[in-house]
C-alpha positions as CSV (number, residue, x, y, z in Angstrom):
1,M,0.0,0.0,0.0
2,A,1.5,3.5,-1.0
3,Y,2.2,5.9,1.6
4,N,0.4,9.1,1.3
5,K,1.3,12.1,3.6
6,T,-1.4,14.6,3.9
7,E,-0.6,18.2,4.9
8,K,-2.3,21.4,3.8
9,Y,-0.5,24.6,2.8
10,D,-1.4,27.7,1.0
11,E,-0.3,27.3,-2.4
12,S,0.5,30.7,-3.3
13,T,2.5,31.3,-0.1
14,T,4.2,28.1,-0.8
15,Q,5.2,29.1,-4.3
16,D,6.4,32.6,-3.2
17,L,8.6,31.0,-0.5
18,M,9.9,28.5,-3.0
19,E,11.2,31.0,-5.3
20,H,12.9,33.1,-2.6
21,Y,14.6,29.8,-1.1
22,M,15.8,28.8,-4.5
23,K,17.6,32.1,-4.9
24,I,19.0,31.8,-1.3
25,I,20.4,28.3,-2.1
26,G,22.2,29.9,-5.3
27,L,23.5,32.9,-3.1
28,V,25.2,30.7,-0.7
29,G,27.2,29.1,-3.4
30,E,25.1,25.9,-4.1
31,D,23.4,24.8,-7.4
32,P,19.6,24.7,-6.9
33,G,19.2,22.5,-10.0
34,R,21.4,19.7,-8.2
35,E,19.6,16.4,-7.7
36,G,19.5,16.6,-3.9
37,L,18.4,20.1,-3.9
38,V,15.6,20.2,-6.5
39,K,12.9,19.7,-4.1
40,T,14.5,21.5,-1.2
41,P,12.9,25.0,-1.7
42,E,9.3,23.3,-1.6
43,R,10.4,21.4,1.6
44,I,11.7,24.6,3.3
45,A,8.6,26.5,2.2
46,K,6.4,24.0,3.9
47,A,8.6,23.6,7.0
48,I,8.6,27.3,7.7
49,Q,4.9,27.5,7.2
50,F,4.4,24.6,9.8
51,A,7.0,26.3,12.2
52,T,5.2,29.6,12.2
53,Q,1.6,28.3,12.1
54,G,1.0,30.0,15.4
55,Y,0.4,33.4,13.7
56,H,-2.9,31.7,12.4
57,Q,-4.2,30.4,15.8
58,D,-5.8,32.0,18.6
59,A,-4.8,31.1,22.3
60,D,-7.8,32.6,23.8
61,A,-10.1,30.5,21.6
62,V,-8.1,27.5,22.6
63,L,-8.5,28.1,26.3
64,N,-12.1,28.9,26.1
65,S,-13.0,25.9,24.1
66,A,-12.5,23.8,27.2
67,K,-13.3,26.1,30.0
68,F,-15.1,24.7,33.0
69,H,-16.4,26.2,36.1
70,E,-14.8,24.5,39.2
71,D,-14.9,25.9,42.8
72,I,-11.3,25.1,43.6
73,S,-8.3,27.2,44.3
74,E,-5.4,24.8,44.4
75,M,-2.3,25.1,42.3
76,I,-2.5,23.4,38.9
77,I,0.9,22.7,37.2
78,V,1.7,21.4,33.8
79,K,5.5,20.8,33.5
80,D,8.1,19.7,30.9
81,I,6.0,20.8,28.0
82,E,8.1,20.5,25.0
83,L,8.5,23.5,22.9
84,Y,10.2,24.3,19.5
85,S,10.6,27.9,18.3
86,I,12.6,30.1,15.9
87,C,14.8,33.0,17.0
88,E,13.6,36.1,15.3
89,H,17.2,37.5,15.2
90,H,18.9,34.8,13.3
91,M,16.1,32.6,12.1
92,L,17.7,29.6,13.9
93,P,15.7,27.3,16.2
94,F,15.6,27.2,20.0
95,F,14.0,24.4,22.0
96,G,13.4,23.3,25.5
97,K,10.5,23.0,28.1
98,A,8.0,25.1,29.5
99,H,6.6,24.7,33.1
100,I,3.2,26.4,33.7
101,A,1.0,26.8,36.9
102,Y,-2.1,28.7,37.7
103,I,-4.3,29.0,40.7
104,P,-8.0,29.0,39.5
105,N,-10.6,31.7,40.4
106,G,-13.6,29.7,39.5
107,W,-12.6,28.5,36.1
108,I,-10.2,25.8,34.8
109,T,-9.3,24.7,31.3
110,G,-8.4,21.4,29.8
111,L,-4.8,20.3,30.6
112,S,-3.9,19.8,26.9
113,K,-5.1,23.4,26.2
114,I,-2.1,24.6,28.3
115,A,0.3,22.7,26.0
116,R,-1.5,24.1,22.9
117,V,-1.0,27.7,24.2
118,V,2.7,26.9,24.4
119,D,2.6,25.8,20.8
120,I,0.6,28.7,19.6
121,F,3.2,31.2,20.7
122,S,6.4,29.3,20.2
123,R,5.5,28.5,16.5
124,R,6.2,32.1,15.6
125,L,9.4,34.1,15.1
126,Q,10.2,34.6,18.7
127,V,12.4,35.7,21.6
128,Q,12.2,33.6,24.6
129,E,11.5,36.5,26.9
130,R,8.5,37.6,24.9
131,L,7.2,34.0,24.6
132,T,7.3,33.7,28.4
133,T,5.0,36.7,28.9
134,Q,2.9,35.8,26.0
135,I,1.9,32.5,27.5
136,L,1.3,34.0,30.9
137,D,-1.0,36.8,29.5
138,A,-3.0,34.3,27.5
139,I,-4.0,32.2,30.7
140,R,-4.4,35.2,32.6
141,N,-6.9,36.9,30.2
142,A,-8.9,33.7,29.4
143,L,-9.2,32.2,33.0
144,D,-8.9,35.3,35.2
145,P,-6.9,33.2,37.8
146,L,-5.7,34.1,41.1
147,G,-2.1,33.6,39.9
148,V,0.0,32.4,36.9
149,A,3.5,31.2,36.8
150,V,5.6,30.3,33.7
151,V,9.1,29.1,33.4
152,I,10.9,28.3,30.2
153,E,14.2,26.6,29.9
154,A,15.7,26.5,26.3
155,S,18.8,26.0,24.2
156,H,19.4,28.4,21.3
157,L,21.1,27.3,18.2
158,C,22.1,30.9,17.4
159,M,24.4,30.5,20.5
160,M,25.4,27.0,19.7
161,M,26.1,27.0,15.9
162,R,27.4,30.5,15.6
163,G,28.6,33.5,17.5
164,V,30.0,32.4,20.9
165,Q,29.4,28.7,20.0
166,K,28.6,27.7,23.5
167,Q,27.1,24.2,23.5
168,N,26.1,23.6,27.0
169,S,24.3,26.9,27.8
170,V,20.7,27.0,28.8
171,T,18.6,30.1,29.1
172,T,15.9,30.4,31.8
173,T,13.1,33.0,31.7
174,S,10.3,33.4,34.1
175,A,7.1,35.4,34.5
176,F,4.9,35.6,37.6
177,F,1.5,37.1,38.2
178,G,-0.8,37.4,41.2
179,E,-0.3,34.9,44.0
180,F,2.8,33.8,42.4
181,E,4.4,37.1,43.1
182,K,4.4,36.0,46.8
183,Q,7.8,34.3,47.6
184,S,6.1,31.3,49.5
185,T,3.8,30.4,46.5
186,R,6.7,30.9,44.0
187,N,8.9,28.5,46.0
188,E,6.2,26.1,46.1
189,F,5.9,26.1,42.4
190,I,9.7,25.8,41.8
191,N,10.0,22.9,44.3
192,L,7.2,21.1,42.5
193,V,8.7,21.6,39.0
194,Q,12.0,20.3,40.2
195,A,10.6,17.3,42.0
196,D,10.2,13.8,40.4
197,L,6.9,13.0,41.9
198,I,6.1,10.1,39.6
199,K,7.6,6.9,40.8
200,G,10.4,5.7,38.7
201,K,10.7,8.9,36.6
């Protein structure tokens, strides 16, 4: 049985990107007509559209699509959320994990929606600092919680492949709102993020 991969891309955008990438391949000294590169402009055109699809997605709509009334005010944490983004300064990837917590104020959202919000903002041209606050603001605006905390740890290829070429550096950014501005609540969050609570993990 033949393998059919189904993906949807805007044909006009794909064609325009292909033309630009074909020119770029030539400008760096390669032959865009070489066998191994013939389909590369199309592949890159589709890859960049996938990697920046967050521009066409609405974090508020995602959070509200699974918003439920619950009379609880205990800390909810979703940690180790994988993220992949593109540094807007050099158009090179950065990748890592996000740890997110919020304290409900009458409303909760589906746990998977928190991860989707990370994807929505990371799949854009980004800087890690802005990504952190965008995630926090989206949860704050949609759920009106008592507090929100976001910590992101990421490695940046713009530091690893070029420039200072430091292979083991990790950048950590954080943003806190409401109850998480209190040192005791913040410490509880950090301790839970660092703890291996699942046996055998």
